[in-house]
Kinemage of the C-alpha trace (Angstrom):
@kinemage 1
@onewidth
@group {chain A} dominant
@subgroup {mainchain}
@vectorlist {calphas} color= white
{ca unk a 1} P 2.651 -6.746 6.741
{ca unk a 2} L 1.073 -6.242 3.408
{ca unk a 3} L 2.608 -4.049 0.927
{ca unk a 4} L 1.037 -1.972 -1.789
{ca unk a 5} L 3.179 -1.669 -5.128
{ca unk a 6} L 2.346 0.239 -8.163
{ca unk a 7} L 2.961 -1.561 -11.421
{ca unk a 8} L 2.152 0.546 -14.516
{ca unk a 9} L -1.405 1.702 -14.093
{ca unk a 10} L -2.338 -1.108 -11.636
{ca unk a 11} L -1.715 -1.812 -8.008
{ca unk a 12} L -0.613 -5.013 -6.364
{ca unk a 13} L -1.005 -6.170 -2.705
{ca unk a 14} L 1.810 -8.581 -1.515
{ca unk a 15} L 0.310 -10.964 1.166
{ca unk a 16} L 2.746 -12.815 3.415
{ca unk a 17} L 2.938 -16.634 2.782
{ca unk a 18} L 1.913 -17.350 6.392
{ca unk a 19} L -1.489 -15.561 5.888
{ca unk a 20} L -1.994 -17.248 2.508
{ca unk a 21} L -1.331 -20.734 3.935
{ca unk a 22} L -3.643 -19.996 6.930
{ca unk a 23} L -6.411 -19.161 4.367
{ca unk a 24} L -5.643 -22.102 2.223
{ca unk a 25} L -5.205 -19.930 -0.789
{ca unk a 26} L -3.074 -21.319 -3.743
{ca unk a 27} L -1.314 -19.192 -6.496
{ca unk a 28} L -3.364 -18.144 -9.461
{ca unk a 29} L -6.623 -17.889 -7.662
{ca unk a 30} L -8.975 -14.937 -8.463
{ca unk a 31} L -10.667 -12.686 -6.068
{ca unk a 32} L -13.371 -10.013 -6.088
{ca unk a 33} L -12.253 -6.994 -4.011
{ca unk a 34} L -14.844 -4.723 -2.340
{ca unk a 35} L -15.027 -2.462 0.728
{ca unk a 36} L -17.200 -2.791 3.546
{ca unk a 37} L -19.204 0.089 5.165
{ca unk a 38} L -16.116 1.006 7.344
{ca unk a 39} L -13.950 1.042 4.317
{ca unk a 40} L -12.144 -2.121 5.024
{ca unk a 41} L -11.031 -4.314 2.127
{ca unk a 42} L -13.007 -7.460 1.703
{ca unk a 43} L -11.640 -10.257 -0.615
{ca unk a 44} L -14.103 -12.795 -2.006
{ca unk a 45} L -12.821 -15.849 -3.800
{ca unk a 46} L -14.250 -16.293 -7.253
């Protein structure tokens, strides 16, 4: 489960570690966030 948290004027998504490991992501990586034509969130590694 991914949880949306409000921190000041921003929001943060918490992604479970097993999903992060499966993608091979590391802490500190940056992503561009967009939405597809169905409104789904799409993360693109920068």
